[in-house]
Legacy VTK file of the C-alpha trace (Angstrom):
# vtk DataFile Version 3.0
C-alpha trace
ASCII
DATASET POLYDATA
POINTS 341 float
141.974 65.399 140.612
142.058 61.705 142.013
142.548 61.723 146.122
144.741 58.901 145.408
147.254 61.222 143.575
150.600 62.186 145.542
150.834 65.965 145.268
153.641 65.696 142.667
151.667 63.622 140.881
148.443 66.430 140.749
151.443 68.916 139.866
152.641 66.890 137.127
149.031 66.474 135.468
148.210 70.404 135.785
151.534 70.895 133.806
150.840 68.632 130.929
147.419 69.889 131.186
148.543 73.312 130.126
151.384 71.799 127.285
151.842 74.565 125.394
153.753 76.650 127.934
156.068 73.532 128.042
156.573 73.433 124.670
157.274 76.948 124.433
160.744 75.892 126.506
162.090 73.868 123.873
161.007 76.252 120.800
163.203 78.547 119.512
165.924 76.215 120.897
167.101 75.118 117.525
167.356 71.701 118.551
163.941 70.383 118.641
160.761 71.154 116.240
156.987 72.263 117.698
155.331 68.660 117.275
152.000 68.920 115.245
150.883 65.929 117.283
151.218 65.117 120.641
151.043 62.287 122.839
148.538 61.902 126.046
149.809 61.886 129.435
147.913 59.000 132.161
148.074 58.271 135.650
147.192 55.225 136.954
148.144 52.879 139.984
147.666 48.715 139.925
148.727 46.105 142.423
152.119 44.686 142.502
152.367 41.913 143.988
156.245 42.233 144.633
155.647 45.142 146.816
152.231 43.676 148.096
150.673 47.133 147.663
149.243 49.380 144.975
151.621 51.731 143.224
150.982 54.700 141.034
152.659 55.284 137.686
152.815 57.983 134.939
152.089 56.690 131.178
153.100 58.782 128.463
151.402 57.504 124.881
152.505 58.397 121.730
150.863 60.771 119.094
150.092 57.395 116.666
148.489 55.177 119.596
145.027 56.977 119.125
145.370 57.181 115.065
146.449 53.846 114.599
144.010 51.412 116.772
145.774 48.390 115.463
149.614 49.171 115.959
152.178 47.890 118.685
154.711 50.262 119.757
158.293 49.919 122.102
158.132 50.613 125.562
160.650 52.442 127.688
160.815 52.518 131.273
162.080 55.764 133.324
163.130 55.814 136.720
163.591 58.613 138.993
165.681 59.667 141.294
165.753 59.591 145.210
163.334 61.987 147.012
161.281 61.816 143.542
158.391 59.923 142.650
156.292 59.078 139.130
155.781 61.905 138.584
159.154 63.678 138.352
159.937 62.960 134.314
156.995 64.760 133.629
156.908 67.833 135.994
160.330 68.631 136.157
161.527 66.593 132.945
159.169 67.631 130.358
159.641 63.971 128.878
156.484 64.044 127.268
157.242 67.550 125.179
160.562 66.174 124.493
159.449 63.043 123.377
156.722 65.011 121.263
158.882 67.060 119.810
161.551 64.057 119.036
158.450 62.315 117.262
157.821 65.429 115.044
161.475 65.423 113.913
161.163 61.885 112.936
162.746 59.823 116.063
160.560 56.219 117.117
157.227 56.946 118.731
157.506 55.010 122.404
155.351 54.292 125.096
156.814 55.840 127.909
156.306 54.307 131.447
157.405 56.315 134.694
156.975 54.117 137.941
156.528 55.320 141.828
160.359 53.762 143.265
159.707 55.430 146.313
163.299 55.388 147.918
163.880 52.210 147.374
166.663 51.887 145.141
164.811 49.858 142.360
166.240 46.298 144.399
165.115 44.486 147.118
166.047 45.017 150.344
168.195 43.169 152.780
166.491 43.787 156.057
162.598 44.278 154.938
160.828 46.978 156.677
157.501 46.162 156.982
154.154 48.164 156.092
153.445 49.739 159.507
156.990 50.372 160.665
157.107 52.616 157.686
153.491 54.231 158.433
154.755 55.014 162.083
158.374 56.202 161.187
159.660 59.042 159.787
161.220 57.470 156.538
159.115 59.045 153.831
160.679 61.663 152.351
158.141 63.968 151.068
156.453 65.257 154.440
153.175 65.863 152.283
153.249 61.895 150.819
151.029 59.476 152.998
151.685 56.384 154.095
149.462 54.619 151.198
151.347 56.037 148.219
155.166 55.524 150.227
154.918 52.470 152.309
154.937 48.921 150.867
154.741 45.221 152.677
157.449 43.191 151.298
159.866 46.103 149.466
161.213 43.831 145.827
161.458 47.069 144.086
163.427 45.190 141.048
160.473 42.841 140.928
157.980 45.141 141.115
159.516 47.347 137.847
160.787 44.081 136.016
158.240 41.085 136.823
155.078 43.341 137.780
155.013 46.452 136.105
156.054 45.464 133.039
153.558 42.227 133.047
151.179 45.012 133.596
152.010 46.904 130.885
151.982 44.627 128.345
148.703 43.205 128.831
146.680 46.745 129.709
148.839 48.653 126.636
149.298 47.627 122.614
153.033 46.904 123.901
155.540 44.786 121.111
156.036 42.604 124.162
159.111 40.966 124.071
163.044 42.140 125.416
164.038 43.518 121.791
161.687 46.523 122.239
161.680 46.961 125.543
164.472 49.909 127.592
164.922 51.427 130.820
166.215 54.057 131.506
166.444 56.555 134.659
168.418 59.775 136.498
170.681 59.441 139.577
169.252 56.387 141.715
167.258 55.735 138.674
170.199 55.882 136.722
171.748 52.911 138.923
168.516 51.415 138.423
167.988 51.156 134.837
171.564 50.055 134.615
171.350 47.182 137.357
167.902 45.855 136.490
168.833 45.511 132.473
172.207 43.659 133.750
170.071 41.336 136.620
166.531 40.852 134.255
168.736 41.147 130.600
165.680 38.614 129.540
163.663 41.346 129.867
165.166 44.699 128.663
167.207 44.826 125.754
169.028 48.255 126.353
169.418 50.282 129.525
170.394 54.292 129.762
171.667 56.006 132.826
171.810 59.801 133.516
173.896 60.763 136.625
173.999 57.622 137.902
175.827 55.881 141.112
177.284 53.109 139.065
180.424 52.257 140.859
179.680 52.538 144.515
182.861 51.058 146.277
184.916 53.534 144.064
187.017 55.625 146.902
189.761 57.303 144.388
191.814 59.018 143.377
189.646 62.291 142.113
189.761 63.183 139.279
189.391 59.557 138.175
192.625 57.887 137.320
194.348 54.192 137.312
194.872 52.181 138.937
191.705 52.991 141.025
190.935 52.786 144.916
187.922 50.770 146.352
186.678 50.690 150.057
186.349 47.757 151.573
184.645 49.263 154.667
180.873 49.362 155.312
181.091 52.508 157.137
182.491 54.414 154.616
179.559 52.942 152.237
177.148 54.356 154.631
178.739 57.611 155.236
178.764 58.089 151.162
174.834 56.941 151.021
173.097 57.162 154.438
172.186 55.001 157.385
169.301 53.596 155.706
171.403 51.973 152.884
172.278 49.233 155.208
168.709 48.142 155.252
168.462 48.460 151.600
172.176 47.165 150.520
172.763 44.892 154.079
175.703 45.226 156.794
177.918 43.184 154.537
180.001 44.571 151.886
179.193 41.149 149.945
175.732 42.474 149.831
176.253 45.219 148.347
179.128 44.082 146.136
175.849 41.629 144.225
174.564 44.798 143.712
176.977 46.495 142.071
176.684 47.206 138.216
180.166 46.387 136.937
179.579 43.172 139.479
176.988 42.651 137.417
177.734 42.896 134.158
180.848 40.403 134.921
178.278 37.786 135.994
176.101 37.732 133.365
178.966 37.929 130.763
180.821 34.684 132.809
177.048 32.933 132.202
177.156 30.742 129.459
173.433 30.454 129.150
172.985 34.209 129.338
175.906 36.009 128.528
174.476 36.458 124.871
171.447 38.360 126.282
174.028 41.697 127.318
171.597 44.768 127.107
173.018 47.473 125.153
174.205 50.147 127.332
174.028 54.365 127.756
175.779 56.364 130.134
175.869 60.067 130.571
177.095 62.362 133.263
177.697 65.962 133.859
181.364 67.436 134.222
180.182 68.687 137.268
178.737 66.102 139.149
180.197 64.614 142.048
178.915 61.012 140.421
181.519 61.763 137.901
184.351 59.474 139.036
182.035 56.664 139.638
180.647 57.270 136.641
184.183 57.240 134.836
185.035 54.048 136.718
182.206 51.707 135.513
183.414 53.169 131.755
186.579 52.012 132.487
185.410 48.364 133.749
183.406 48.168 130.684
186.171 48.998 128.413
188.235 45.822 130.731
185.317 43.650 130.401
185.030 44.664 126.211
181.083 45.792 126.570
179.936 47.859 124.385
178.771 50.779 125.581
178.089 54.749 124.944
179.200 56.988 127.297
179.337 60.847 127.293
180.314 63.447 129.681
178.576 66.999 129.443
178.645 70.220 130.702
176.405 70.741 133.677
175.597 69.518 137.352
173.249 66.573 138.896
170.259 68.933 138.700
167.314 68.754 136.323
168.960 71.632 134.161
171.132 68.724 133.053
168.883 65.973 132.776
165.924 67.975 131.133
168.520 68.780 127.932
170.075 65.006 128.086
166.852 63.289 127.932
166.337 63.953 124.796
169.532 61.807 124.109
168.247 58.511 125.877
165.162 58.804 123.868
166.568 58.804 120.871
169.128 56.077 121.346
166.591 54.195 123.183
164.518 54.518 119.789
167.018 53.922 117.079
167.426 50.168 119.169
163.544 49.704 120.503
162.374 50.415 117.193
163.382 47.782 115.154
LINES 1 342
341 0 1 2 3 4 5 6 7 8 9 10 11 12 13 14 15 16 17 18 19 20 21 22 23 24 25 26 27 28 29 30 31 32 33 34 35 36 37 38 39 40 41 42 43 44 45 46 47 48 49 50 51 52 53 54 55 56 57 58 59 60 61 62 63 64 65 66 67 68 69 70 71 72 73 74 75 76 77 78 79 80 81 82 83 84 85 86 87 88 89 90 91 92 93 94 95 96 97 98 99 100 101 102 103 104 105 106 107 108 109 110 111 112 113 114 115 116 117 118 119 120 121 122 123 124 125 126 127 128 129 130 131 132 133 134 135 136 137 138 139 140 141 142 143 144 145 146 147 148 149 150 151 152 153 154 155 156 157 158 159 160 161 162 163 164 165 166 167 168 169 170 171 172 173 174 175 176 177 178 179 180 181 182 183 184 185 186 187 188 189 190 191 192 193 194 195 196 197 198 199 200 201 202 203 204 205 206 207 208 209 210 211 212 213 214 215 216 217 218 219 220 221 222 223 224 225 226 227 228 229 230 231 232 233 234 235 236 237 238 239 240 241 242 243 244 245 246 247 248 249 250 251 252 253 254 255 256 257 258 259 260 261 262 263 264 265 266 267 268 269 270 271 272 273 274 275 276 277 278 279 280 281 282 283 284 285 286 287 288 289 290 291 292 293 294 295 296 297 298 299 300 301 302 303 304 305 306 307 308 309 310 311 312 313 314 315 316 317 318 319 320 321 322 323 324 325 326 327 328 329 330 331 332 333 334 335 336 337 338 339 340
């Protein structure tokens, strides 16, 4: 395998090569049929101007991509969580097997793109860390991940996904290259990233889905969620919740955090005379035993108060791959029904 692949990307491809075993995880459940045709999974890299380095991504091409060489396809970007990388949705989430089974059952065929987002929270950092500082430090979550695959020169992770990666994918593969055929989803940190990126770049993404995202960072109680809600005004409280490295990302002033708050972004978009009509379709689900359930309930309540149409679900489970693997089919079907029109 290529020396440029991270250990987890190599693991993901090994799992994909033995996809018959992966598919057995879904066979017999009564929910997803065994597919007659399977999509193809690839790992590749491209140069991101916003990050100043090359980044890797996993790509799923649906079964008809090779069979129908003149056909173009909708695209869904799937973002990983904190401490994960581009291989997570394949290696842990089995998203390729789920997508194959959904296609066999008549769902829309989508190109899936799973980028490496490091632990960058899918935003532009308030206090950028240079490449050398990252390479010499202990910020890398995975001990076996080299600086060349983790560290960046300019941490503008939102532009990296919404501008650089989208442009690269549209110029390299047969996509339907417009917002109405482009969506984004993610889990945990990636769930936050998906909603935040869609609200900040609504001209790029027409739909966004979050599994277990941290969608209301300022929510402070009560627990369980109830209204009237309380919100923290303390930076120290936010740092305790998200970790000391979060100040480099979100800043040392609560106003810079608020600018990245998804509810604040939704309200700002609604108040924009020129962009309000671009409000993306939103889907949110969360497990009932997830520590982020109150954050999700608060975001749901705010969207209802703002009059933003969205789909919200609470399911059994926790903040883990068992939950995400079981529920990713819901976001795939939801996105497919909106992007394949």
